[in-house]
TORBANU-451995 format. One record per residue: residue number from 1; residue in three letters; chain; x, y, z of N, C-alpha, C in turn. Coordinates in pm, whole numbers, plus 32768, in hexadecimal, padded with zeros to 4 digits. Layout:
<sites>
(site NUM,"ALA","A",(X,Y,Z),(X,Y,Z),(X,Y,Z)) ...
</sites>
This chain:
<sites>
(site 1,"MET","A",(EEDC,7B30,33EE),(EE86,7ACC,342F),(EE6D,7A58,33CD)) (site 2,"ARG","A",(EE7A,79DC,33FB),(EE64,7968,33A6),(EDD0,795E,3380)) (site 3,"PRO","A",(EDB3,792D,3308),(ED27,7921,32DC),(ECD1,78D1,333C)) (site 4,"THR","A",(ED0A,7866,3375),(ECBB,7813,33D1),(EC93,7861,344E)) (site 5,"LYS","A",(ECF0,78B3,3480),(ECD2,7902,34F7),(EC6C,796F,34D7)) (site 6,"ALA","A",(EC7D,79AD,3462),(EC1F,7A15,3439),(EB93,79DB,342B)) (site 7,"HIS","A",(EB8A,7963,33F2),(EB09,7920,33E2),(EACC,7901,346B)) (site 8,"PHE","A",(EB1D,78D1,34C7),(EAED,78B1,354E),(EAB4,792D,3593)) (site 9,"LEU","A",(EAFD,799D,3589),(EACF,7A17,35C9),(EA4D,7A49,358B)) (site 10,"ARG","A",(EA43,7A40,3505),(E9CA,7A6F,34C2),(E952,7A19,34E9)) (site 11,"VAL","A",(E966,7995,34EA),(E8F8,793C,350F),(E8D0,7950,35A0)) (site 12,"SER","A",(E932,7963,35F7),(E915,797A,3684),(E8C2,79F9,3698)) (site 13,"ALA","A",(E8E8,7A61,364F),(E89F,7AE0,3659),(E810,7AD0,3626)) (site 14,"GLU","A",(E800,7A84,35B8),(E77B,7A6E,3581),(E724,7A1E,35E3)) (site 15,"MET","A",(E75F,79BB,3624),(E714,7969,3685),(E6EB,79BD,36FD)) (site 16,"ALA","A",(E748,7A12,372C),(E729,7A68,379F),(E6BA,7ACA,377D)) (site 17,"SER","A",(E6BF,7AFF,3702),(E658,7B5D,36D6),(E5D0,7B18,36CC)) (site 18,"ALA","A",(E5CF,7A9D,369B),(E552,7A52,368F),(E517,7A34,3718)) (site 19,"GLU","A",(E56C,7A0B,3776),(E53D,79EF,37FE),(E506,7A6E,383F)) (site 20,"GLU","A",(E54A,7ADC,3824),(E520,7B5D,385C),(E497,7B84,3826)) (site 21,"ASN","A",(E483,7B74,37A4),(E404,7B97,3766),(E393,7B3F,3798)) (site 22,"THR","A",(E3B0,7ABF,37AB),(E34B,7A62,37DF),(E323,7A89,386D)) (site 23,"ALA","A",(E386,7AAC,38BF),(E369,7AD4,3949),(E315,7B53,394B)) (site 24,"LEU","A",(E334,7BB0,38F3),(E2EC,7C2F,38F0),(E25C,7C1C,38C2)) (site 25,"GLU","A",(E245,7BBB,3869),(E1BE,7BA3,3838),(E160,7B7C,38AA)) (site 26,"ASN","A",(E195,7B3B,390F),(E144,7B0D,397F),(E14B,7B6B,39F8)) (site 27,"SER","A",(E186,7BDF,39E4),(E198,7C3E,3A53),(E127,7CA4,3A56)) (site 28,"THR","A",(E111,7CDD,3ACB),(E0B0,7D49,3AD7),(E0EE,7DC8,3A9D)) (site 29,"ALA","A",(E09B,7E2E,3A89),(E0CD,7EAD,3A55),(E135,7EE9,3AB4)) (site 30,"TYR","A",(E11D,7EDB,3B36),(E17A,7F11,3B98),(E1FF,7EC7,3B93)) (site 31,"GLU","A",(E1FA,7E44,3B84),(E276,7DF5,3B7B),(E2C5,7E19,3AFD)) (site 32,"LYS","A",(E27F,7E36,3A90),(E2C2,7E5F,3A15),(E308,7EE6,3A28)) (site 33,"MET","A",(E2C8,7F40,3A71),(E305,7FC2,3A8B),(E37F,7FB3,3AE7)) (site 34,"LEU","A",(E376,7F58,3B47),(E3E8,7F3F,3B9E),(E45D,7F05,3B4E)) (site 35,"PHE","A",(E43D,7EB0,3AEE),(E4A6,7E77,3A98),(E4E9,7EE5,3A47)) (site 36,"LEU","A",(E497,7F3E,3A0D),(E4CF,7FAE,39C0),(E526,8006,3A18)) (site 37,"LEU","A",(E4F7,801E,3A92),(E543,8071,3AF0),(E5C9,802F,3B11)) (site 38,"ALA","A",(E5C9,7FAD,3B27),(E645,7F65,3B46),(E6A7,7F6F,3AD3)) (site 39,"ARG","A",(E673,7F66,3A59),(E6CA,7F6E,39E3),(E709,7FF9,39D8)) (site 40,"HIS","A",(E6BA,8061,39F2),(E6EF,80E8,39EB),(E750,8105,3A5F)) (site 41,"LYS","A",(E737,80CB,3AD3),(E795,80DB,3B42),(E81B,809C,3B1F)) (site 42,"LYS","A",(E816,802C,3ADA),(E891,7FE9,3AAF),(E8DF,8043,3A4F)) (site 43,"ASP","A",(E897,8083,39F4),(E8D8,80E0,3997),(E915,8156,39E1)) (site 44,"LEU","A",(E8CF,8188,3A46),(E900,81FC,3A91),(E982,81DD,3ADA)) (site 45,"LYS","A",(E993,8162,3B05),(EA0D,813C,3B4B),(EA88,8146,3AF3)) (site 46,"LEU","A",(EA72,8144,3A70),(EAE2,814D,3A12),(EB09,81DE,39F6)) (site 47,"ILE","A",(EABA,823D,3A29),(EAD4,82CB,3A11),(EB13,8307,3A8F)) (site 48,"GLN","A",(EB86,8345,3A82),(EBCB,837E,3AF6),(EBA2,840E,3B11)) (site 49,"SER","A",(EB87,845A,3AA9),(EB67,84E8,3AB7),(EADB,84FE,3AF0)) (site 50,"THR","A",(EAD2,854C,3B5B),(EA50,856E,3B93),(E9FB,85BA,3B2F)) (site 51,"GLU","A",(EA3B,8613,3AE4),(E9F3,8661,3A80),(E9BA,8606,3A13)) (site 52,"LYS","A",(EA09,85A7,39E6),(E9DB,854B,397E),(E971,84EB,39B3)) (site 53,"LYS","A",(E97B,84C7,3A32),(E911,8475,3A6F),(E88C,84BF,3A6B)) (site 54,"ALA","A",(E890,8541,3A8B),(E817,8592,3A88),(E7DE,859B,39FB)) (site 55,"GLU","A",(E837,85AA,3999),(E80B,85B0,390E),(E7CA,852C,38E4)) (site 56,"TYR","A",(E803,84BE,3910),(E7CB,843B,38F0),(E740,842A,392D)) (site 57,"LYS","A",(E731,8453,39AB),(E6AF,8448,39ED),(E645,849C,39A6)) (site 58,"LYS","A",(E66D,8513,397A),(E60F,8568,3931),(E5E8,8527,38AB)) (site 59,"ALA","A",(E647,84E4,386C),(E62E,84A5,37EB),(E5CD,842E,37F7)) (site 60,"ILE","A",(E5D3,83E5,3867),(E57D,836F,3876),(E4F8,838F,38BB)) (site 61,"LEU","A",(E4E8,8408,38EB),(E46D,842D,3931),(E3EF,8410,38E0)) (site 62,"PRO","A",(E3EC,842C,385C),(E371,840D,3810),(E345,837C,3819)) (site 63,"ASP","A",(E3A3,8320,3830),(E380,8292,383D),(E32C,8279,38BB)) (site 64,"TYR","A",(E335,82D2,391C),(E2F4,82BF,399E),(E27C,831B,39B5)) (site 65,"LEU","A",(E271,8385,3966),(E207,83E7,397F),(E17A,83AB,3980)) (site 66,"PRO","A",(E159,8351,3922),(E0D2,8316,3928),(E0B9,82CD,39AC)) (site 67,"TRP","A",(E11F,8285,39DD),(E110,823D,3A5C),(E101,82A0,3ACF)) (site 68,"ILE","A",(E156,8306,3AD3),(E152,8369,3B3E),(E0CA,83AF,3B41)) (site 69,"GLU","A",(E09D,83DC,3ACC),(E01D,8423,3AC4),(DFAA,83C8,3AEC)) (site 70,"GLY","A",(DFB1,834A,3AC4),(DF4A,82EA,3AE9),(DF46,82CF,3B7E)) (site 71,"ALA","A",(DFBC,82C1,3BB9),(DFC3,82A7,3C49),(DF8B,831C,3C99)) (site 72,"LEU","A",(DFAC,8394,3C6F),(DF7B,840B,3CB6),(DEE4,841C,3CA5)) (site 73,"LYS","A",(DEB3,83FD,3C2E),(DE24,840B,3C12),(DDD2,83A2,3C5C)) (site 74,"THR","A",(DE03,8326,3C5A),(DDBB,82B9,3C9C),(DDBB,82CA,3D33)) (site 75,"GLY","A",(DE30,82EE,3D69),(DE3A,830D,3DF8),(DE16,829C,3E55)) (site 76,"THR","A",(DE4C,8224,3E3B),(DE2C,81B1,3E8F),(DE6D,81B9,3F19)) (site 77,"GLY","A",(DEDC,8203,3F21),(DF23,820C,3FA0),(DF82,819A,3FBA)) (site 78,"LYS","A",(DF8E,813D,3F5A),(DFE9,80CC,3F6B),(E079,80FB,3F57)) (site 79,"GLN","A",(E0D5,80B9,3F9E),(E163,80D6,3F8B),(E189,80BC,3EFA)) (site 80,"ASP","A",(E1C7,811D,3EBB),(E1EA,8115,3E2D),(E27C,813F,3E20)) (site 81,"ASN","A",(E2D4,80DE,3E12),(E363,80FC,3E0D),(E38D,8140,3D8B)) (site 82,"VAL","A",(E341,812C,3D21),(E35D,8172,3CA4),(E341,8206,3CB7)) (site 83,"LEU","A",(E2CE,8225,3CEC),(E2A6,82B0,3D04),(E306,82F4,3D64)) (site 84,"MET","A",(E32B,82AF,3DD0),(E37F,82EC,3E37),(E40E,82FF,3E07)) (site 85,"THR","A",(E43D,82A4,3DB1),(E4C2,82B9,3D76),(E4C1,8335,3D1F)) (site 86,"TRP","A",(E454,8347,3CD5),(E44C,83BC,3C7E),(E436,843E,3CCA)) (site 87,"LEU","A",(E409,8435,3D45),(E404,84AE,3D98),(E492,84E5,3DA9)) (site 88,"VAL","A",(E4EF,848D,3DC3),(E57B,84B6,3DD3),(E5B9,84DB,3D4C)) (site 89,"TRP","A",(E5A2,8488,3CEA),(E5DF,84A0,3C67),(E5AA,851F,3C26)) (site 90,"ALA","A",(E52E,8541,3C3E),(E4F6,85BC,3C05),(E53F,8637,3C3B)) (site 91,"ILE","A",(E566,8631,3CBA),(E5B7,869F,3CF2),(E63F,86A1,3CB0)) (site 92,"ASP","A",(E67A,862B,3C9F),(E6FF,8620,3C63),(E703,8661,3BD9)) (site 93,"CYS","A",(E69A,864C,3B89),(E699,8682,3B01),(E648,8703,3AF7)) (site 94,"GLN","A",(E633,8742,3B6B),(E5F8,87C8,3B76),(E56A,87D1,3B3F)) (site 95,"GLN","A",(E521,8767,3B4C),(E492,8769,3B2D),(E448,8783,3BB1)) (site 96,"PHE","A",(E455,87FD,3BE1),(E42C,881D,3C6A),(E394,8818,3C7E)) (site 97,"ASN","A",(E349,8846,3C1D),(E2B7,8842,3C2C),(E286,87B2,3C36)) (site 98,"LEU","A",(E2BF,875A,3BE5),(E29B,86CC,3BEB),(E2BF,8693,3C74)) (site 99,"ALA","A",(E337,86B3,3CA4),(E363,8680,3D26),(E305,86AD,3D96)) (site 100,"LEU","A",(E2DC,872A,3D92),(E284,875F,3DFB),(E1F9,8720,3DF3)) (site 101,"THR","A",(E1CB,8703,3D7A),(E14A,86C1,3D6A),(E14E,8635,3DA6)) (site 102,"ILE","A",(E1BA,85EC,3D88),(E1C9,8566,3DC1),(E1D8,856F,3E58)) (site 103,"ALA","A",(E225,85D1,3E88),(E23D,85E0,3F17),(E1BC,85FA,3F63)) (site 104,"ASP","A",(E166,864C,3F2B),(E0E5,866A,3F6A),(E095,85E9,3F7D)) (site 105,"TYR","A",(E090,8599,3F15),(E048,8519,3F1B),(E08B,84B9,3F7D)) (site 106,"ALA","A",(E110,84B0,3F76),(E159,8451,3FC9),(E14B,8470,405E)) (site 107,"ILE","A",(E152,84EF,4080),(E146,8515,410D),(E0B8,84FC,413E)) (site 108,"HIS","A",(E056,851D,40EB),(DFC9,8505,4110),(DFAD,8471,4125)) (site 109,"GLN","A",(DFEB,841C,40D2),(DFD5,838C,40DA),(E03A,8345,4134)) (site 110,"GLN","A",(E096,8391,416D),(E0FC,835B,41C8),(E151,82EF,4184)) (site 111,"LEU","A",(E177,8309,4109),(E1D0,82AD,40C2),(E260,82C2,40EE)) (site 112,"LYS","A",(E2B1,825E,40D7),(E33E,8264,4100),(E39A,8257,4088)) (site 113,"LEU","A",(E413,828D,4097),(E477,827C,402E),(E4AA,81EC,4031)) (site 114,"PRO","A",(E4BA,81AF,3FBD),(E4EA,8124,3FBA),(E581,811C,3FCC)) (site 115,"GLU","A",(E5B1,80A4,3FE4),(E643,808F,3FE5),(E679,80AD,3F5A)) (site 116,"PRO","A",(E6F1,80E4,3F4F),(E756,80F7,3FB7),(E750,817E,3FFE)) (site 117,"PHE","A",(E6E5,81CB,3FEA),(E6DA,824C,402D),(E6CC,8235,40C4)) (site 118,"THR","A",(E716,8282,4111),(E717,826C,41A2),(E6D6,82DD,41F1)) (site 119,"ARG","A",(E6C4,8351,41B1),(E687,83C2,41F9),(E5F0,83B6,41FB)) (site 120,"THR","A",(E5B3,83FB,425B),(E523,8403,425B),(E4F7,845D,41E8)) (site 121,"LEU","A",(E47A,8453,41C3),(E446,84A3,4153),(E456,8538,416E)) (site 122,"GLY","A",(E432,8564,41E8),(E43C,85F2,4209),(E4CA,8626,4203)) (site 123,"ALA","A",(E527,85DB,423C),(E5B4,8605,423B),(E5EB,860B,41AE)) (site 124,"MET","A",(E5C7,85A8,415C),(E5F6,85A8,40D1),(E5C5,8623,4087)) (site 125,"LEU","A",(E545,8643,4095),(E50D,86B6,404F),(E551,8738,407B)) (site 126,"ALA","A",(E560,8749,40FD),(E59F,87C2,4132),(E62E,87D0,4100)) (site 127,"GLU","A",(E67A,8766,410A),(E708,876C,40E6),(E71E,8778,4050)) (site 128,"GLU","A",(E6D3,872B,4001),(E6EA,872D,3F71),(E6BE,87B0,3F31)) (site 129,"PHE","A",(E64D,87E6,3F5D),(E624,8868,3F27),(E681,88D6,3F57)) (site 130,"ALA","A",(E6B1,88CD,3FD2),(E711,8930,4003),(E791,892B,3FB1)) (site 131,"ASP","A",(E7BF,88B3,3F92),(E83A,88A4,3F43),(E828,88DB,3EB5)) (site 132,"GLN","A",(E7B4,88C3,3E7B),(E79A,88F8,3DF5),(E79A,8991,3DF6)) (site 133,"ALA","A",(E75E,89CB,3E5D),(E75A,8A5D,3E68),(E7E6,8A95,3E7F)) (site 134,"LYS","A",(E835,8A52,3ED3),(E8BC,8A7F,3EEF),(E913,8A7A,3E71)) (site 135,"THR","A",(E907,8A0F,3E25),(E953,8A01,3DA9),(E931,8A71,3D48)) (site 136,"ALA","A",(E8B1,8A8F,3D3C),(E885,8AFB,3CE3),(E8BA,8B82,3D13)) (site 137,"LEU","A",(E8B6,8B99,3D95),(E8E5,8C18,3DCD),(E97A,8C2B,3DB5)) (site 138,"LEU","A",(E9C8,8BC2,3DCA),(EA58,8BC9,3DB5),(EA7B,8BE0,3D23)) (site 139,"ALA","A",(EA28,8BAA,3CCA),(EA3F,8BBB,3C3B),(E9FE,8C3C,3C06)) (site 140,"LYS","A",(E9C1,8C87,3C62),(E97B,8D02,3C3E),(E90D,8CE9,3BD8)) (site 141,"GLN","A",(E8C9,8C78,3BED),(E858,8C53,3B9A),(E7D6,8C66,3BE9)) (site 142,"PRO","A",(E767,8C85,3BA7),(E6E9,8C97,3BF0),(E6B5,8C14,3C29)) (site 143,"PHE","A",(E670,8C1E,3C97),(E62D,8BAB,3CD3),(E5AA,8BDE,3D0F)) (site 144,"ASN","A",(E53F,8B9D,3CEE),(E4BB,8BCA,3D19),(E4A9,8BB6,3DAF)) (site 145,"VAL","A",(E49F,8C24,3DF8),(E494,8C1D,3E8A),(E415,8BD3,3EB5)) (site 146,"SER","A",(E3B1,8BD0,3E5D),(E334,8B8D,3E82),(E348,8AF7,3E94)) (site 147,"TYR","A",(E3AE,8ABE,3E54),(E3C9,8A30,3E68),(E3ED,8A14,3EF9)) (site 148,"LEU","A",(E443,8A68,3F32),(E46D,8A54,3FBC),(E3F9,8A70,401D)) (site 149,"ALA","A",(E3A8,8AD3,3FFC),(E334,8AF0,4050),(E2D6,8A78,4052)) (site 150,"ARG","A",(E2C5,8A39,3FDE),(E26C,89C4,3FD6),(E2A6,894E,4022)) (site 151,"VAL","A",(E329,8939,4017),(E368,88CC,4062),(E358,88E3,40F9)) (site 152,"ALA","A",(E36C,895E,4124),(E35C,897F,41B2),(E2CD,8962,41E0)) (site 153,"GLU","A",(E26D,8982,418B),(E1E1,8969,41AC),(E1C4,88D3,41B3)) (site 154,"LEU","A",(E1F3,888A,414E),(E1D8,87FB,4148),(E218,87AF,41BC)) (site 155,"THR","A",(E28D,87DB,41E7),(E2D9,8792,424D),(E2CB,87CD,42D9)) (site 156,"ALA","A",(E270,882B,42EA),(E263,886F,436C),(E24B,880E,43DF)) (site 157,"ASP","A",(E200,87A4,43C6),(E1E0,8743,4430),(E234,86C3,4426)) (site 158,"GLU","A",(E293,86C2,43CA),(E2E8,864C,43B8),(E35D,864F,441A)) (site 159,"ASP","A",(E37B,85DD,4458),(E3EC,85D5,44B2),(E46D,85C9,4461)) (site 160,"MET","A",(E4D0,861A,4484),(E552,8614,4441),(E5B9,8654,449C)) (site 161,"PRO","A",(E639,863D,4486),(E69F,8681,44D6),(E692,8719,44C8)) (site 162,"ASP","A",(E6A8,8760,4535),(E6A1,87F2,4530),(E700,882C,44C8)) (site 163,"GLU","A",(E774,87EA,44B8),(E7D6,881A,4457),(E79F,8815,43C8)) (site 164,"SER","A",(E74D,87B2,43AB),(E713,87A7,4325),(E6B0,8818,430C)) (site 165,"ARG","A",(E65B,8834,436D),(E5FB,88A0,435C),(E642,8927,4359)) (site 166,"ALA","A",(E6AE,8934,43A5),(E6FA,89B1,43A6),(E735,89CD,431C)) (site 167,"ARG","A",(E763,8966,42D7),(E79A,8977,4250),(E730,89AF,41F2)) (site 168,"LEU","A",(E6B6,897B,41FE),(E649,89AC,41AB),(E62D,8A3F,41C9)) (site 169,"TYR","A",(E625,8A61,4249),(E606,8AEB,426F),(E677,8B4B,424C)) (site 170,"ARG","A",(E6F1,8B1C,4251),(E761,8B73,4229),(E754,8B9C,4197)) (site 171,"GLU","A",(E744,8B3A,4140),(E73A,8B5A,40B1),(E6BB,8BA8,4092)) (site 172,"TRP","A",(E650,8B8A,40D7),(E5D3,8BD3,40C5),(E5E6,8C66,40ED)) (site 173,"GLY","A",(E625,8C7A,415E),(E63C,8D02,418D),(E699,8D50,4133)) (site 174,"LEU","A",(E703,8D10,4104),(E762,8D55,40AC),(E71F,8D80,4029)) (site 175,"LEU","A",(E6C3,8D2F,3FF8),(E67C,8D52,3F7D),(E619,8DC5,3F93)) (site 176,"GLN","A",(E5EE,8DD6,400E),(E58D,8E40,402D),(E5CE,8EC8,4044)) (site 177,"MET","A",(E651,8ECA,4058),(E694,8F45,4084),(E67F,8FBB,4025)) (site 178,"ALA","A",(E684,8FA2,3FA4),(E67C,9010,3F43),(E5F0,9047,3F35)) (site 179,"THR","A",(E58B,8FF3,3F48),(E501,901E,3F2D),(E4AC,9033,3FA9)) (site 180,"ASN","A",(E4CD,8FEE,4016),(E47B,8FF8,408F),(E4D5,8FEB,4109)) (site 181,"PRO","A",(E521,9056,412A),(E582,904E,4198),(E543,902E,421F)) (site 182,"THR","A",(E4CA,905D,4236),(E488,9040,42B6),(E46E,8FAC,42C5)) (site 183,"GLN","A",(E439,8F6F,425D),(E420,8EDF,4261),(E4A2,8E91,4261)) (site 184,"ALA","A",(E505,8EC4,4219),(E588,8E83,4216),(E5C4,8E7C,42A1)) (site 185,"LEU","A",(E5B7,8EE8,42EC),(E5EE,8EEC,4374),(E5AB,8E82,43CB)) (site 186,"ALA","A",(E527,8E79,43C3),(E4DF,8E16,4413),(E507,8D88,43ED)) (site 187,"THR","A",(E518,8D72,436C),(E53C,8CEC,433C),(E5C9,8CC6,4368)) (site 188,"LEU","A",(E627,8D23,435C),(E6B1,8D07,4383),(E6BF,8CF9,4419)) (site 189,"GLU","A",(E672,8D46,4464),(E676,8D38,44F6),(E640,8CAF,4520)) (site 190,"ARG","A",(E5DE,8C7F,44D6),(E5AB,8BF8,44F2),(E617,8B90,44D4)) (site 191,"ALA","A",(E661,8BA4,4468),(E6CF,8B49,4448),(E735,8B47,44B8)) (site 192,"LEU","A",(E752,8BBD,44F0),(E7B1,8BC6,4560),(E77D,8B80,45DC)) (site 193,"GLN","A",(E6FC,8B8A,45F4),(E6C2,8B44,4667),(E6D4,8AAD,4659)) (site 194,"LEU","A",(E6C3,8A7D,45E1),(E6CE,89EE,45C8),(E75F,89BF,45CC)) (site 195,"ASN","A",(E7B9,8A12,459C),(E848,89EF,459A),(E89C,8A6D,45A5)) (site 196,"PRO","A",(E8D0,8A8D,461A),(E91F,8B07,462C),(E99C,8B0E,45D5)) (site 197,"GLN","A",(E9C6,8A9B,459D),(EA3D,8A96,4548),(EA1B,8A95,44B3)) (site 198,"ILE","A",(E9A3,8AC0,4490),(E976,8AB8,4406),(E9BB,8B1D,43AB)) (site 199,"GLY","A",(E9FD,8B82,43E5),(EA4E,8BDC,4395),(EA06,8C55,435C)) (site 200,"VAL","A",(E9A1,8C87,43A3),(E959,8CFC,4370),(E95A,8D72,43D1)) (site 201,"LYS","A",(E9B0,8D6D,4437),(E9B1,8DD9,4499),(E9D1,8E5F,4458)) (site 202,"GLY","A",(EA2E,8E5E,43F9),(EA51,8EDA,43B4),(E9DC,8F10,4363)) (site 203,"ASP","A",(E992,8EB8,4323),(E91D,8EE1,42D5),(E8B0,8F19,4330)) (site 204,"VAL","A",(E8A1,8EDD,43A5),(E83D,8F0D,4404),(E862,8F99,4436)) (site 205,"ARG","A",(E8E2,8FAD,4455),(E90E,9033,4480),(E8F7,909A,4413)) (site 206,"LYS","A",(E915,9075,4399),(E902,90CF,4326),(E86F,90F5,4318)) (site 207,"LEU","A",(E817,9095,4325),(E788,90B0,4317),(E753,9104,438A)) (site 208,"ARG","A",(E781,90E8,4402),(E753,9136,4476),(E780,91C8,4469)) (site 209,"LYS","A",(E7F8,91DC,4435),(E828,9265,441F),(E7D7,92A8,43B1)) (site 210,"GLN","A",(E7BB,925E,4346),(E76C,9294,42D7),(E6E0,92BD,4303)) (site 211,"LEU","A",(E6A7,926E,435F),(E620,9288,438D),(E61A,92DD,440C)) (site 212,"ASN","A",(E692,930F,4436),(E69B,9364,44AD),(E663,931F,4529)) (site 213,"ILE","A",(E68B,92A2,4537),(E662,9254,45AD),(E6D9,9246,4608)) (site 214,"ASN","A",(E6CC,9273,4683),(E739,926A,46E4),(E731,91E6,472E)) (site 215,"ASP","A",(E7A7,91B4,4752),(E7AC,9135,479E),(E776,914C,482A)) 
</sites>
């Protein structure tokens, strides 16, 4: 690179940084958090691996925790796109307790997921937690069944496609099979009611036989 071009690029970067800092000085705390979020979203677009994206989100979470904790404590009920983005990202990086805490607040305050998310809050929670449980089950890794029970409770009155709720109940029921077959049967039968093609008919037959229940 020629010295003149290198100088131009360096000066341009310095000017952009100065303008950015000046703009931030006059911004509200919320606007500053949105700016930080936009910068991290830009970084995430450069990462192709889903696993590495999750690792990145976990690494930057401390930058947002004060804001998240403050928003939950203050409880203004205002739409907060930083908080709602982190509801999704917390699931991605397996910070499930944090996600459920935000979800409880968001549902109570009737907050919505910001763009580019297209699903409703209830459908997202049901599907994403179901997917996390399914991934753990396939990898023969533990997954706390109470997470799915809490999602089912939180989203009980939320409107969503039956297929989305069926996915949640399928994974919930499969996790219950080893410890509570009676409850597992009820949960899986509910999944079947919601979506007859959910793929648990064999598990239901197995449980009914185990519990000596005739059709």
